[in-house]
Structures are given as C-alpha cells and as structure tokens.
C-alpha positions as CSV (number, residue, x, y, z in Angstrom):
1,M,90.8,100.8,110.7
2,L,90.8,97.3,109.3
3,N,93.2,96.0,112.0
4,I,90.9,97.5,114.7
5,A,87.9,95.8,113.1
6,I,89.8,92.5,113.2
7,K,90.7,93.0,116.8
8,A,87.1,93.7,117.7
9,A,85.9,90.6,115.7
10,R,88.4,88.4,117.6
11,A,87.3,89.8,120.9
12,A,83.7,88.9,120.1
13,G,84.7,85.5,118.8
14,S,86.4,84.7,122.1
15,I,83.1,85.4,124.0
16,I,81.2,83.3,121.5
17,N,83.6,80.3,121.7
18,R,83.6,80.3,125.5
19,A,79.8,80.4,125.6
20,A,79.5,77.6,123.0
21,L,81.1,75.3,125.6
22,D,78.0,75.4,127.7
23,L,74.9,76.3,125.7
24,D,72.4,75.1,128.4
25,I,73.1,78.1,130.7
26,I,72.7,80.8,128.1
27,K,69.8,83.2,128.7
28,V,67.7,83.6,125.5
29,G,65.0,86.1,124.6
30,Q,62.9,86.7,121.5
31,K,62.6,89.8,119.4
32,G,59.8,88.1,117.5
33,P,58.7,84.7,116.4
34,N,61.7,82.6,115.5
35,D,63.9,85.7,116.0
36,F,66.2,85.0,119.0
37,V,68.6,87.1,120.9
38,S,70.9,85.8,123.6
39,E,73.1,87.3,126.3
40,V,76.0,86.2,124.1
41,D,74.8,88.4,121.2
42,Q,74.7,91.3,123.6
43,A,78.0,90.6,125.3
44,A,79.8,90.2,121.9
45,E,78.3,93.4,120.6
46,Q,79.4,95.3,123.7
47,A,82.9,94.0,123.3
48,I,83.0,95.0,119.6
49,I,81.7,98.5,120.3
50,D,84.2,99.0,123.2
51,V,87.1,98.2,121.0
52,L,85.9,100.4,118.1
53,L,85.1,103.4,120.2
54,E,88.3,103.2,122.2
55,A,90.2,103.6,118.9
56,Y,87.6,106.0,117.2
57,P,85.5,107.7,119.8
58,G,84.1,110.1,117.1
59,H,82.7,107.4,114.9
60,G,79.0,106.4,114.7
61,I,77.6,102.9,115.5
62,L,74.7,101.0,113.9
63,A,74.5,97.6,115.7
64,E,71.8,94.9,115.5
65,E,71.0,94.8,119.2
66,S,71.7,98.3,120.4
67,G,71.0,100.3,117.3
68,R,72.6,103.8,117.5
69,S,72.5,104.1,121.3
70,R,76.3,104.4,121.4
71,G,78.8,106.4,119.2
72,A,78.6,109.8,117.6
73,K,75.3,110.6,115.9
74,D,76.6,112.9,113.2
75,S,79.8,111.3,112.1
76,E,80.6,110.5,108.5
77,F,82.0,107.2,109.6
78,T,79.6,104.5,110.8
79,W,80.4,101.0,112.0
80,I,77.7,98.5,111.0
81,I,77.8,95.5,113.3
82,D,76.2,92.1,113.6
83,P,77.8,90.5,116.7
84,L,76.4,87.0,116.0
85,D,74.9,86.3,112.6
86,G,73.3,82.9,112.9
87,T,72.1,83.0,116.5
88,T,69.6,80.2,116.0
89,N,72.4,78.0,114.7
90,F,74.6,78.9,117.6
91,L,71.9,78.2,120.2
92,H,71.5,74.7,118.7
93,G,75.2,74.0,118.6
94,F,75.2,74.0,114.8
95,P,78.6,75.5,113.9
96,V,77.7,78.0,111.2
97,Y,77.7,81.5,112.6
98,A,79.9,84.6,112.4
99,V,80.8,88.1,113.6
100,S,80.2,90.8,110.9
101,I,81.7,94.3,111.1
102,A,81.8,96.9,108.3
103,L,82.9,100.6,108.3
104,A,80.9,102.9,106.0
105,H,82.2,106.4,105.1
106,R,79.7,108.7,103.5
107,H,77.3,105.8,102.8
108,Q,80.0,103.6,101.2
109,V,81.5,100.6,102.8
110,H,85.3,100.9,103.0
111,Q,86.4,98.2,105.5
112,A,84.8,94.8,106.1
113,V,85.5,91.8,108.4
114,V,83.5,88.6,108.8
115,Y,84.9,86.2,111.4
116,D,84.0,82.5,111.7
117,P,85.0,81.7,115.3
118,T,84.4,77.9,115.0
119,R,87.0,77.6,112.2
120,N,89.1,80.6,113.1
121,D,88.5,81.9,109.6
122,M,88.9,85.7,109.1
123,F,87.4,87.1,105.9
124,Y,88.3,90.7,105.3
125,A,88.6,93.4,102.7
126,S,89.5,97.1,102.2
127,R,88.1,99.0,99.3
128,G,90.5,98.9,96.4
129,R,92.8,96.5,98.2
130,G,91.2,93.1,97.5
131,A,89.5,90.5,99.6
132,F,91.2,87.8,101.7
133,L,90.5,84.7,103.8
134,N,93.3,84.7,106.5
135,D,96.3,85.3,104.2
136,R,94.9,84.0,101.0
137,R,93.6,86.3,98.2
138,L,89.9,85.6,97.3
139,R,88.4,85.4,93.9
140,V,84.9,84.5,92.9
141,S,84.3,81.4,90.8
142,K,84.8,81.3,87.0
143,R,81.6,79.5,86.2
144,T,79.5,81.0,83.5
145,R,76.3,78.8,83.5
146,L,73.7,78.8,86.2
147,S,72.9,75.2,85.4
148,D,76.4,74.3,86.6
149,S,76.3,76.5,89.7
150,L,75.9,75.9,93.4
151,I,73.7,78.7,94.9
152,G,73.2,79.7,98.5
153,T,70.0,81.1,99.9
154,G,68.2,81.9,103.2
155,F,64.7,80.8,104.1
156,P,62.1,83.3,105.4
157,F,61.4,82.7,109.1
158,R,59.7,85.7,110.6
159,K,56.0,86.2,111.1
160,G,54.8,88.3,108.2
161,D,57.4,87.1,105.7
162,N,55.9,86.3,102.2
163,F,56.4,82.5,102.2
164,K,54.4,81.9,99.0
165,R,56.5,84.4,97.1
166,Y,59.7,82.9,98.3
167,L,58.6,79.3,97.4
168,K,58.0,80.5,93.8
169,M,61.4,82.0,93.4
170,F,63.0,79.0,95.2
171,E,61.3,76.7,92.6
172,D,62.5,78.9,89.7
173,V,66.1,79.0,90.9
174,M,66.2,75.3,92.0
175,Q,65.2,74.1,88.6
176,S,67.8,76.3,86.9
177,C,70.9,75.5,89.0
178,A,73.0,72.5,90.1
179,G,72.1,72.8,93.8
180,L,70.8,75.1,96.5
181,R,72.2,75.4,100.1
182,R,70.9,77.1,103.2
183,P,73.4,77.0,106.1
184,G,71.7,79.9,108.0
185,A,74.2,82.8,108.3
186,A,74.0,85.3,105.5
187,A,77.3,87.0,106.4
188,L,79.1,83.7,105.8
189,D,77.0,83.0,102.7
190,L,78.3,86.2,101.1
191,C,81.9,85.3,102.0
192,Y,81.4,81.9,100.5
193,V,80.5,83.6,97.2
194,A,83.7,85.7,97.4
195,A,85.7,82.5,98.1
196,G,84.1,80.7,95.1
197,Y,82.4,78.0,97.3
198,Y,79.1,79.3,96.0
199,D,78.6,80.7,92.5
200,G,75.7,82.8,93.6
201,F,73.4,83.8,96.6
202,F,70.0,85.3,97.1
203,E,67.9,86.1,100.1
204,T,65.0,88.4,101.2
205,G,64.4,90.0,104.6
206,L,68.0,90.9,105.3
207,N,69.1,93.9,107.4
208,P,72.0,96.3,106.7
209,W,74.2,94.6,109.3
210,D,73.7,91.2,107.6
211,V,75.1,92.3,104.3
212,A,77.3,95.3,104.7
213,A,80.6,93.5,105.3
214,G,79.9,90.7,103.0
215,S,79.0,93.0,100.1
216,L,82.5,94.6,100.1
217,I,84.2,91.3,100.4
218,I,82.3,90.1,97.3
219,T,83.1,93.1,95.1
220,E,86.7,93.1,96.1
221,A,86.9,89.4,95.1
222,G,85.5,90.3,91.6
223,G,81.9,89.5,92.2
224,L,78.7,91.5,91.9
225,I,75.9,92.3,94.4
226,G,72.6,94.1,94.1
227,N,68.9,93.9,94.6
228,F,66.7,91.6,92.6
229,T,66.6,94.0,89.6
230,G,70.4,94.3,89.5
231,E,70.6,97.8,91.0
232,S,73.1,98.8,93.7
233,D,70.4,99.9,96.1
234,Y,70.2,96.8,98.2
235,L,71.4,97.7,101.7
236,Y,67.9,98.8,102.9
237,Q,65.7,97.0,100.3
238,R,65.7,93.7,102.2
239,E,66.5,91.7,99.1
240,V,70.0,90.8,97.8
241,V,71.5,88.7,95.0
242,A,75.2,88.2,94.6
243,G,77.5,86.0,92.5
244,C,80.3,85.7,90.0
245,P,79.5,88.0,87.0
246,K,77.9,85.6,84.6
247,V,75.9,83.7,87.2
248,Y,74.8,87.0,88.8
249,G,73.3,88.2,85.5
250,Q,71.3,84.9,85.1
251,L,70.1,85.1,88.7
252,V,68.9,88.7,88.2
253,Q,66.9,87.6,85.1
254,I,65.1,85.0,87.3
255,L,64.6,87.1,90.4
256,A,63.7,90.5,88.9
257,P,59.9,89.6,88.7
258,Y,60.0,89.0,92.5
259,S,61.6,92.3,93.4
260,R,59.6,94.3,95.9
261,V,61.1,97.5,94.3
262,I,59.0,96.6,91.3
263,K,56.0,95.5,93.3
264,D,56.0,98.8,95.2
265,E,55.9,100.8,92.0
266,E,53.1,98.9,90.3
267,P,49.9,100.9,90.0
268,A,47.0,99.6,92.1
269,Q,44.9,97.1,90.2
270,E,42.3,96.4,92.8
271,S,38.8,98.1,93.4
272,A,38.3,101.5,94.8
273,A,39.2,100.3,98.2
274,G,42.7,99.8,96.9
275,R,45.0,96.8,97.2
276,Q,46.3,95.8,100.6
277,T,50.1,95.5,100.8
278,T,51.6,92.1,101.6
279,A,52.7,91.3,105.1
280,A,56.3,91.2,103.9
281,G,56.0,94.6,102.4
282,D,54.6,96.0,105.6
283,A,57.4,94.6,107.7
284,T,60.0,96.0,105.2
285,Q,58.5,99.4,105.1
286,A,58.2,99.5,108.9
287,F,61.9,98.8,109.2
288,V,62.9,101.4,106.6
289,D,60.6,104.0,108.2
290,A,62.1,103.3,111.6
291,A,65.7,103.3,110.4
292,A,65.5,106.3,108.1
293,P,65.5,109.1,110.6
294,A,68.2,107.5,112.7
295,A,70.4,106.0,109.9
296,A,72.1,109.0,108.3
297,D,74.2,106.7,106.2
298,A,71.3,104.9,104.6
299,P,71.4,105.3,100.8
300,A,68.4,106.8,99.1
301,A,66.1,104.4,97.4
302,V,66.6,104.2,93.7
303,P,63.4,104.1,91.6
304,V,63.5,101.1,89.3
305,K,61.4,100.7,86.2
306,K,59.9,97.2,85.8
307,A,61.4,96.6,82.3
308,A,64.9,97.7,83.3
309,V,67.5,95.2,84.4
310,R,70.9,96.8,84.7
311,I,73.9,94.9,85.9
312,R,76.7,96.9,87.4
313,R,80.1,95.3,87.3
314,A,82.3,95.9,90.4
315,E,85.7,97.5,89.9
316,A,88.4,95.0,89.8
317,A,90.8,95.1,92.7
318,P,94.5,95.8,91.8
319,P,96.1,92.3,91.3
320,G,99.3,93.0,93.3
321,D,97.9,94.1,96.7
322,D,99.0,92.2,99.7
323,A,97.1,91.3,102.8
324,P,97.5,93.8,105.7
325,M,99.8,92.7,108.4
C-alpha cells in the first residue's frame, strides 16, 4: 500500500512539475477569498485517485477537491488526499508545495506519503516501521528548550478566520522561541518537524487532508502531535500542534488557552440573548457538520476540561526497520 501511495504521489508530482513550467496558462478558480483551486490541483487529484483505485477498487476516498465522490462509501480503508498543498505558493512560482496522501484504516492512519516535487523529496512512513526521507531514517530534534527552538506556523487567510486570536498566540510563541517560520504548506511543515528542521509547529484552520499524512510521519520519527490542549483529537478540530517531545509540551502550555475545544465548552457568560460564536468557530463547525455524515472515518470529538493538559507520547518505532524498497 505504501508503494502504491508513492507511485500515486509521483504521478501527481509529474503533472505539477510540467504545469510549473508555464504558470501563465493555468486556469484558476476560487473556493473562497484567498482560497484558490487550479486545474492542476484537479488533474493531480484525478491522477492520484486513478492509481489508488486501480490497485484498491474497494477502498474509500476523501480528497480535497472531489470529497467522497469516488471510491467505496463503506470501506474500512480511506485514502485522505491533498493533491497540491500550497496552491497559492505554486501559482506564484514560490517553490514550497507538496502532494499529501494518507491511508486510514478504522480511523487510524497506517500509511503516509508527502512528496515535494520541486526537490524530488519523498517523505513517507508506515505505522510501526519508522519515518523516512528518501532512504534516510528521520528523527525529530533533540532540543529541550523552547527558547532555543525554531517553530513553524501557518497564518490564517480565509474570511471568517479569527485573526485577533491568532495574533495573540503568535505573540506568545514568538517571545518564547528562537524564531518563527511560515513557508505556506502545512504538509511539508509537519515533515520538517519529523526531519528535525523545525523543533515544533502549530496552526489553526487545517483540514484532515492537510495533516493526516504528516501526523504519522511525525509520530514515526519520535515526535508528538495533538490539538492545542495536548489531546490526540486533532484531525477534525482545525487546530494542531506538533514537535519533539520536550518542545511539544512547552508549546501546549502556551497554546492551551487558545484552544477552541476549551472555548466551545465554556458556559455562556453573556446576557440572556447569549453569546454569539466567533466567525472562526462558525466556519469550523460548518466544516465538521458537513463532513460528519460523509466521513465515516472521522474520530469522535473528545471532550476536554479546561484545566486538563495531557500530553500523549507516541510509541517509538523499532530502531532496526529499513526503508521499503
């Protein structure tokens, strides 16, 4: 299954690289303000799904552009696909974007591939077999202090995102770390944590296809990933924090007050008319409500008490595993 995912990622990468040679002729549409989709996204996604379903016609598909329109609807196996993470970068010729493919079985990611076509870098992992970049085993960094750490992030950009909330958490993290970076492709950001380029990463507003593959690559490299309160329920919460174990714990301490899991559980403090939810909360809930009936593999939301900050350590991958041929 991992080799089929790698084959599909390379097929999509070939389409993307050819299109990058002449960006001026690419047809571009908008799913929303600052949220672009191009014919390249659609062609790459089509190529990925064709390869996957040719090998596994009974598997389900959850893709960014086409949703669940293809594949089996009741399979225990679901391929989670982002054909071009970093579309805005791609359309401007900024060479930071990637293909992301993950395979979930019974709600748990078992195979993951993130392919950077501009550098021909293939990040991949199988559950229990370790994480790799090309043929090199990946391990997260050994840094223990946030003050020494380089942290990746992603800026909110959609209409309705809570910019004020983000700027507050940005300020808190920025004053606590050695530096912040925002290249603009979350799938690659997560792989950079696994490779030790970053010591940690956080972002809000992400969808399952943005983080599914990267999450397994991080845990197989010895890192941790969760929502802002340190829980493992992050795939559909639209908030994620990741890092090497020590730095992850320090990031959770800073970011926990900004978790929408906590905000959603706080009792109303307003007058009888009740408190209006934030625009970011509305957008998140709309996504979850829309995805819930269709996404059978979506994990159930885990209620989180405001005072609780639990950090779950990933299982270490066996040290002697080799990369698949």
